C-alpha positions in Angstrom: 13.8 4.9 0.7 15.2 5.4 -2.7 13.7 5.5 -6.2 15.0 5.7 -9.8 12.3 7.7 -11.4 11.0 11.2 -10.7 7.4 12.4 -11.2 5.7 15.8 -10.7 3.8 15.6 -7.5 4.9 17.1 -4.2 7.8 17.9 -1.9 8.6 20.0 1.1 9.9 23.6 0.6 11.7 25.5 3.3 10.1 28.8 4.4 12.0 31.9 5.7 11.4 30.6 9.3 13.1 27.3 8.5 9.7 25.4 8.7 8.4 23.1 6.0 5.3 23.5 3.8 3.9 21.2 1.2 4.3 22.5 -2.2 4.0 21.0 -5.8 7.3 19.8 -7.2 9.2 16.6 -8.0 9.4 13.7 -5.6 11.0 10.3 -6.0 9.1 7.1 -6.0 10.1 3.6 -5.3 9.3 0.0 -6.3 9.6 -2.8 -3.8 10.0 -6.5 -4.2 6.6 -7.8 -3.0 4.4 -10.2 -4.8 1.3 -12.4 -4.2 3.6 -15.1 -3.0 5.7 -12.8 -0.7 3.3 -9.9 0.0 5.2 -8.3 3.0 8.7 -7.0 3.0 10.0 -6.3 6.5 13.1 -4.7 7.9 14.4 -3.1 11.1 16.5 0.0 10.4 18.8 1.9 12.8 19.5 5.5 12.0 22.6 6.6 13.9 22.4 10.4 13.3 19.8 13.1 12.7 18.9 13.6 9.1 17.4 16.0 6.6 13.9 15.4 5.3 13.5 12.7 2.6 10.4 12.3 0.4 9.0 9.2 -1.2 5.9 7.6 -2.7 5.1 4.1 -3.9 2.4 1.8 -5.1 2.8 -0.5 -2.0 1.3 0.2 1.4 3.7 1.1 4.2 3.4 0.5 7.9 6.0 1.3 10.5 6.7 1.3 14.3 9.3 3.5 16.0 11.3 1.4 18.4 13.7 4.0 19.8 14.5 7.7 19.2 12.2 10.1 17.4 11.1 10.3 13.8 9.0 12.9 12.1 6.5 11.8 9.5 4.8 14.3 7.2 2.0 14.2 4.6 0.3 16.9 2.6 -1.9 18.2 5.4 -0.4 16.6 8.5 2.9 16.0 10.3 3.8 14.7 13.8 6.8 13.5 15.8 6.7 9.8 16.5 8.2 8.3 19.7 8.9 4.6 20.7 5.7 2.6 20.3 4.2 5.1 17.8 3.1 3.9 14.4 2.6 5.3 10.9 0.6 4.3 7.8 1.1 5.2 4.2 -1.4 4.6 1.4 -0.9 3.7 -2.2 1.0 6.3 -4.2 0.7 8.6 -1.2 3.5 11.2 -1.1 5.2 11.3 2.4 8.3 12.7 4.1 10.3 11.6 7.0 13.4 12.6 9.0 15.3 11.5 12.2 14.7 14.1 14.9 16.4 12.2 17.8 19.1 9.6 17.2 19.8 6.8 17.4 16.4 6.0 15.9 15.3 2.5 15.3 12.3 1.6 13.3 10.4 -1.4 11.9 9.2 -0.8 8.3 6.8 -3.1 6.6 6.0 -2.7 2.8 2.8 -4.5 2.0 1.1 -5.6 -1.2 -2.4 -3.9 -1.1 -4.2 -6.9 -2.5 -3.2 -9.0 0.5 -5.1 -6.8 2.9 -8.1 -6.7 0.6 -8.1 -10.5 0.4 -7.8 -11.1 4.2 -11.4 -11.9 4.9 -12.7 -13.5 8.1 -16.1 -15.3 8.2 -16.7 -14.2 11.8 -16.1 -10.4 10.8 -16.9 -10.1 7.1 -17.2 -6.4 7.2 -13.8 -5.7 8.8 -11.8 -3.6 6.4 -8.0 -4.2 6.9 -7.3 -1.5 4.3 -9.3 1.3 6.0 -6.5 2.5 8.3 -4.3 3.2 5.2 -7.0 5.2 3.3 -8.5 7.7 5.7 -6.7 11.1 6.0 -3.3 10.9 7.9 -4.6 12.7 11.0 -7.5 10.3 11.3 -5.4 7.2 11.2 -4.9 4.9 14.3 -2.6 6.0 17.0 -1.1 3.7 19.6 -3.3 3.6 22.8 -1.2 3.8 25.9 -2.5 0.5 27.2 -1.1 -1.5 24.2 2.1 0.4 23.5 4.2 -2.4 25.2 2.4 -5.0 23.2 2.9 -3.2 19.8 6.6 -2.8 20.7 7.0 -6.5 21.6 5.2 -7.7 18.4 7.4 -5.3 16.3 10.5 -6.7 17.9 9.5 -10.3 16.9 10.1 -9.5 13.3 13.9 -9.5 14.1 13.9 -13.3 14.7 11.9 -14.4 11.6 15.1 -15.1 9.7 15.5 -18.4 11.6 12.3 -19.8 10.0 11.9 -21.3 6.5 10.8 -18.8 3.9 7.2 -20.1 3.7 6.9 -20.0 7.5 8.4 -16.5 7.6 5.6 -15.3 5.3 3.0 -16.7 7.6 4.6 -15.1 10.7 4.7 -11.8 9.0 1.0 -11.9 8.2 0.1 -13.1 11.8 2.2 -10.5 13.5 0.9 -7.7 11.2 -2.7 -8.8 11.8 -2.2 -8.8 15.6 -0.6 -5.3 15.6 -3.4 -3.9 13.4 -6.1 -5.5 15.6 -4.6 -3.9 18.7 -4.4 -0.5 17.1 -8.0 -0.6 15.8 -9.7 -2.1 18.8 -10.9 1.3 20.0 -10.2 3.3 16.8 -13.0 5.2 15.0 -12.1 7.0 11.8 -14.9 9.6 12.3 -16.2 12.0 9.8 -13.4 13.8 7.9 -14.7 14.5 4.4 -14.0 18.2 4.9 -10.3 17.5 5.6 -9.7 15.0 2.8 -7.1 15.8 0.2 -7.6 14.9 -3.5 -5.5 11.8 -2.8 -7.8 10.5 -0.1 -11.0 11.2 -2.2 -9.4 9.3 -5.1 -8.5 6.4 -2.8 -12.2 5.4 -2.6 -12.0 4.3 -6.2 -8.9 2.3 -5.4 -10.8 0.5 -2.6 -13.6 -0.1 -5.1 -11.3 -1.8 -7.6 -9.7 -4.0 -4.9 -13.1 -5.1 -3.5 -14.4 -6.2 -6.9 -13.4 -8.9 -9.4 -15.5 -7.3 -12.2 -14.6 -4.5 -14.6 -15.0 -1.2 -12.8 -15.7 1.7 -15.1 -14.5 5.3 -14.6 -18.2 6.3 -14.3 -18.7 3.8 -11.4 -15.5 5.1 -9.7 -16.3 8.7 -10.2 -19.7 8.1 -8.6 -18.0 6.4 -5.6 -15.8 9.5 -5.2 -18.7 11.9 -5.6 -17.2 13.5 -8.7 -18.1 14.0 -12.4 -16.4 11.5 -14.6 -14.3 14.1 -16.4 -13.1 15.7 -13.2 -12.4 12.3 -11.7 -10.4 11.1 -14.7 -8.3 14.2 -14.7 -7.6 14.1 -11.0 -6.9 10.4 -10.9 -4.3 10.7 -13.6 -2.6 13.7 -12.0 -2.3 12.1 -8.6 -1.6 8.5 -9.6 0.4 9.0 -12.8 -1.7 6.8 -15.0 -5.4 6.7 -16.1 -8.0 5.0 -13.9 -8.7 2.5 -16.8 -5.1 1.4 -16.9 -4.9 1.2 -13.1 -7.9 -1.0 -12.9 -6.8 -3.2 -15.8 -3.3 -3.7 -14.3 -4.9 -4.9 -11.0 -7.1 -7.5 -12.6 -4.3 -8.6 -14.9 -2.0 -9.1 -11.8 -4.7 -11.2 -10.1 -5.4 -13.2 -13.2 -1.7 -13.9 -13.6 -1.5 -15.1 -9.9 -4.6 -17.3 -10.5 -2.8 -18.9 -13.5 0.1 -20.0 -11.3 -1.8 -21.0 -8.3 -4.3 -23.3 -10.0 -4.7 -25.4 -13.1 -8.1 -23.9 -14.0 -8.9 -23.2 -17.6 -7.9 -19.8 -18.9 -11.6 -19.2 -19.8 -12.6 -19.6 -16.2 -9.9 -17.2 -14.8 -10.8 -14.7 -17.5 -14.5 -14.7 -16.4 -13.5 -14.5 -12.7 -11.5 -11.3 -13.2 -13.9 -9.4 -15.4 -12.5 -10.1 -18.9 -15.0 -10.6 -21.7 -13.6 -14.0 -22.6 -10.4 -16.0 -22.9 -9.6 -14.0 -26.1 -9.8 -10.7 -24.3 -7.5 -11.9 -21.6 -5.1 -13.3 -24.2 -5.0 -9.9 -25.9 -4.3 -8.1 -22.6 -1.6 -10.6 -21.7 0.1 -10.2 -25.0 0.2 -6.5 -24.6 1.4 -6.3 -21.0 3.4 -9.6 -20.5 4.5 -10.2 -24.1 3.1 -13.8 -24.1 -0.2 -15.6 -23.9 -1.7 -16.7 -20.6 -0.8 -20.4 -21.3 2.7 -19.5 -22.2 3.0 -17.4 -19.0 1.9 -20.4 -16.9 4.3 -22.7 -18.7 7.2 -20.2 -18.4 6.7 -19.7 -14.7 6.4 -23.5 -14.1 9.7 -24.1 -15.9 11.3 -21.2 -13.9 10.1 -22.7 -10.6 11.3 -26.1 -11.6 14.8 -24.9 -12.1 
């Protein structure tokens, strides 16, 4: 994956033995075209030759399945070679590296809007956490059990034929196929205790889950408590790892959800503001003007005109 901006975070440095170790440095990050309306971007990629390591990070979640060949995936404290039927998970703003070890190597890659997984609730299993597999440390994430490897491969291959469906139906199929794969992988999976192995990123991710699970304003104090840190230490670590303050991160999420609600319903701005933790309609108006350059009502009208054309 490619990116146009560089931030100070992490990369791989080659040692004298030709191995790789994780060291602080610059790594590229990417932005992907996903939205509330189209929350999954899918693609099957064929790598025809072995490659050098590439490193990336992005806001969106990433899930992949190796269909042929061998690909190495690496994170701050974990790396592994993945073979046909093996899967990988990447969390939000999680730095990761990959390279083709054995070619040709064919992989399915899904880029996923995190909010979609948070909002996928089932009345029969209200406590099932679709996001959990992306937020535990890499070594504790689901592996493909031998008994379901063929099923995972078959479901992954079905993404190839989705182009024959209408766009709205494609989006439904993507969700259904992803849900089925995740359910197969998590049928016997147990994250297990892993606090001693957690990197700073994984500890911070608890606060991200808290934001996504709530429609209210989440303070830095609440988030720090969830992560087991003092507020000052949490604020510093969050900004170092995520590239922005926790307060801005939480606000951006609520603004995104409020913007989506404006487009998907005709409810009053006051009602939407209250639902997403804003003090009142005036508060939402102020935040919209600052981040979108227009009022909530103007945003709703502008999008309606754009869709009409």
